[in-house]
C-alpha positions in Angstrom: 1.6 -21.1 -26.6 4.1 -23.3 -24.8 7.3 -21.7 -23.8 10.2 -23.2 -25.9 12.5 -23.6 -22.9 9.8 -25.3 -20.9 9.3 -27.8 -23.8 13.1 -28.5 -23.9 13.1 -29.1 -20.1 10.2 -31.5 -20.3 11.8 -33.5 -23.1 15.2 -33.6 -21.2 13.3 -35.0 -18.2 11.2 -37.6 -20.1 13.6 -39.0 -22.6 15.9 -40.8 -20.1 12.8 -42.2 -18.4 11.4 -43.3 -21.8 14.7 -44.9 -22.7 14.8 -46.6 -19.3 11.3 -47.9 -19.8 12.1 -49.3 -23.3 15.2 -51.0 -21.9 13.2 -52.6 -19.1 10.6 -53.8 -21.6 13.3 -55.7 -23.5 15.0 -57.0 -20.4 14.7 -60.6 -19.4 13.0 -61.2 -16.0 16.2 -62.8 -14.5 18.3 -59.8 -15.7 15.8 -57.3 -14.2 16.0 -59.1 -10.9 19.8 -59.1 -10.9 19.8 -55.4 -11.7 17.3 -54.6 -9.0 19.4 -56.5 -6.5 22.5 -54.7 -7.5 20.8 -51.3 -7.1 19.5 -52.3 -3.7 23.0 -53.5 -2.7 24.4 -50.2 -3.8 21.9 -48.2 -1.7 22.1 -50.4 1.4 25.9 -50.4 1.4 25.8 -46.7 2.0 23.4 -46.8 4.9 24.4 -45.2 8.2 25.1 -47.4 11.2 22.0 -47.7 13.3 20.8 -48.9 16.6 18.7 -52.0 17.2 16.9 -51.8 20.6 15.4 -55.0 22.3 12.8 -53.1 24.2 11.3 -55.8 26.4 9.5 -53.2 28.6 5.8 -53.1 29.1 4.4 -49.7 27.9 2.3 -49.0 31.0 0.6 -45.5 31.0 1.8 -45.4 27.4 1.7 -41.6 26.8 3.6 -40.8 30.0 5.8 -43.9 30.0 9.3 -42.7 30.9 11.2 -45.5 29.0 9.3 -45.1 25.7 9.3 -41.3 26.0 13.0 -41.2 26.5 13.6 -43.4 23.4 11.2 -41.2 21.3 13.0 -38.1 22.5 16.4 -39.5 21.6 15.2 -40.5 18.2 13.9 -37.1 17.5 17.1 -35.4 18.6 19.3 -37.8 16.6 17.0 -38.0 13.6 19.7 -39.1 11.2 20.5 -42.3 13.3 18.3 -45.2 12.2 16.6 -46.9 15.1 14.9 -50.3 15.0 12.9 -51.3 18.0 11.9 -54.9 19.0 8.7 -55.1 21.1 7.8 -58.3 23.0 4.5 -58.5 24.8 4.7 -62.2 25.8 7.7 -63.9 24.2 5.7 -63.1 21.1 2.5 -61.2 20.3 0.5 -62.8 23.1 -3.1 -64.0 22.7 -5.0 -60.8 23.2 -4.6 -57.3 21.7 -3.1 -54.9 24.3 -4.1 -51.3 23.6 -0.9 -50.1 25.3 1.2 -52.0 22.8 -0.9 -50.8 19.9 -0.3 -47.2 20.9 3.3 -47.8 21.8 3.9 -49.1 18.2 2.1 -46.0 16.8 4.2 -43.6 18.9 7.5 -45.3 18.1 6.7 -45.1 14.4 5.6 -41.5 14.8 9.1 -40.7 16.0 10.7 -42.4 13.0 11.5 -45.8 14.6 11.1 -49.1 12.7 9.2 -51.5 14.9 9.7 -55.3 14.9 7.7 -58.1 16.6 9.5 -60.7 18.7 9.2 -64.4 17.6 11.3 -67.3 19.0 12.3 -70.3 17.0 13.7 -72.1 20.0 16.9 -72.9 18.1 15.0 -74.7 15.4 12.9 -76.8 17.8 9.6 -75.1 17.2 7.4 -76.5 14.4 7.2 -74.3 11.3 3.4 -73.7 11.8 4.0 -72.5 15.4 6.5 -69.9 14.3 4.5 -68.7 11.2 1.4 -68.7 13.4 3.1 -66.1 15.6 4.0 -64.0 12.6 0.3 -64.2 11.5 -0.7 -63.1 15.0 1.6 -60.1 15.0 0.2 -59.0 11.6 -3.4 -59.5 12.7 -3.2 -58.1 16.2 -0.7 -55.3 15.6 -0.9 -54.6 11.8 1.5 -51.6 12.0 4.3 -53.9 12.9 6.9 -53.7 10.1 9.4 -56.4 10.8 10.1 -59.7 12.6 12.8 -60.4 15.1 13.6 -64.2 15.1 15.2 -64.9 18.5 17.0 -68.1 19.4 17.8 -68.8 15.7 19.3 -72.2 15.1 23.0 -71.9 14.3 24.3 -75.4 13.7 26.4 -75.5 10.6 24.1 -77.7 8.6 22.0 -77.3 5.4 18.9 -78.4 7.3 19.3 -75.6 9.9 19.9 -72.9 7.3 17.0 -74.2 5.2 14.7 -74.1 8.3 15.5 -70.5 9.1 15.5 -69.4 5.4 12.0 -70.9 5.0 10.7 -68.8 7.9 12.4 -65.7 6.5 10.7 -66.2 3.1 7.3 -66.6 4.9 7.8 -63.3 6.7 8.8 -61.5 3.5 5.9 -63.0 1.5 3.6 -61.5 4.2 5.1 -58.1 3.8 7.5 -58.0 6.8 10.7 -56.0 6.6 13.2 -56.0 8.1 13.8 -59.5 9.5 16.5 -60.0 12.0 17.7 -63.3 13.4 19.6 -63.8 16.6 21.4 -67.1 17.3 23.2 -65.7 20.4 26.3 -67.3 19.0 28.8 -67.1 16.1 27.0 -67.6 12.9 28.2 -69.8 10.0 28.3 -68.2 6.6 25.8 -70.7 5.2 23.0 -68.8 7.0 23.9 -65.6 5.1 24.1 -67.5 1.8 20.7 -69.0 2.5 19.1 -65.6 3.2 18.2 -66.6 6.7 17.3 -63.0 7.5 17.9 -59.5 6.3 20.2 -59.0 9.3 21.8 -61.6 11.5 23.2 -60.9 15.0 26.8 -62.2 14.8 27.6 -61.5 18.4 25.6 -61.3 21.7 27.5 -61.2 24.9 28.9 -59.4 27.9 31.8 -58.0 26.1 32.6 -56.4 22.8 33.6 -58.8 20.0 37.2 -59.0 18.8 38.0 -57.5 15.4 39.3 -60.8 14.2 36.0 -62.5 14.9 33.9 -59.7 13.3 35.9 -60.0 10.1 34.6 -63.5 9.7 37.4 -64.1 7.3 37.8 -67.8 7.2 36.4 -70.8 5.3 32.8 -71.1 6.4 32.8 -67.5 7.8 30.7 -64.5 6.8 33.3 -62.2 5.4 31.7 -62.4 1.9 28.5 -60.8 3.2 28.3 -57.0 3.7 28.1 -55.1 7.0 24.4 -54.2 6.5 23.5 -57.9 7.0 25.1 -58.0 10.5 24.3 -56.8 14.0 25.9 -56.9 17.5 24.3 -56.8 20.9 26.4 -56.1 24.0 25.1 -56.3 27.6 26.6 -56.0 31.1 28.6 -52.8 30.2 29.1 -50.1 32.9 30.1 -47.7 30.1 29.8 -47.3 26.4 33.3 -48.2 25.1 33.5 -45.8 22.1 36.7 -47.2 20.6 35.2 -50.7 20.6 32.0 -49.2 19.1 34.1 -47.5 16.3 35.9 -50.8 15.6 32.6 -52.7 15.5 30.9 -50.4 13.1 33.5 -51.2 10.4 31.9 -54.6 10.2 28.2 -54.3 11.2 25.4 -51.8 10.6 23.3 -52.5 13.7 24.5 -52.3 17.2 23.3 -51.9 20.8 25.0 -51.8 24.2 23.3 -51.8 27.6 24.3 -51.9 31.2 21.7 -54.6 31.8 23.3 -57.6 33.4 22.9 -61.2 32.3 23.7 -64.1 34.6 22.1 -67.4 33.4 22.1 -68.8 36.9 20.3 -65.9 38.5 16.6 -65.6 37.6 16.6 -61.9 38.6 19.4 -61.2 36.0 18.2 -63.4 33.2 17.0 -60.6 31.0 19.4 -57.7 30.2 16.9 -56.2 27.7 14.2 -55.3 30.4 15.3 -51.6 30.3 16.4 -48.9 27.9 20.1 -48.6 28.0 21.7 -45.7 29.9 24.3 -45.6 27.1 21.7 -45.0 24.3 22.4 -41.2 24.0 26.2 -41.7 23.9 25.6 -44.4 21.3 23.4 -42.2 19.1 25.7 -39.2 19.5 28.8 -41.2 18.5 27.0 -42.6 15.4 25.5 -39.2 14.5 28.9 -37.5 14.6 30.6 -40.3 12.7 33.7 -40.0 14.9 
């Protein structure tokens, strides 16, 4: 014979779910979509600030690679800090599968990192089929890739530009990619957020921390109407991790990275500040983990 208290517990558990099911059954598709988006917004608005790492480092001797092992170790020690990692074999996926990258992606995910594949749009100059072809290659060659990083995003304040990037974002989503991040390397007009150009847009990339007035984006045509979880900041050429600037920045963005790597456009030897793992990564993670 069933225990009476157990029966009461089961009914208390099932009735809300049954009511929810009946409500959904009567709900119009557009209403269900709006409700789902509101629920997603609620959850994402409470996400912790995370780190987005452009890791343009080849994973040679992948199991013993000091750069990758350091990142994996930091992620495991600061397990509550979300970390997204961008891998970039050849300004994209390359033309042949590289077993070192296959294993590197596996190991990063095994530590709890989300991994994205690099794709350039050349500021809107690349044909759609060339960009989507790279997305397809990533998914075919490295099927455990989770998201796509659109570098060199077009940023001209035009409907055509926003529509171009939004179309690429839809393609990535339709093929199961999440998250998508787009980096224009310059200030981003609000229309790109409105068009859903990416899940996250890099609103600042430079050799200094952005000003608070800029990060607010509070002007006509700005992005103040779009939440922090849609924004990222990349800072290079820093001799130290400026914690006060980091704390100010995290009020307006959910994804941040700072590196000592230098960028000088006129010097080929210093043209890539992302060719290393930042010496500031542990300070960055510790600050975010402590919430101070």
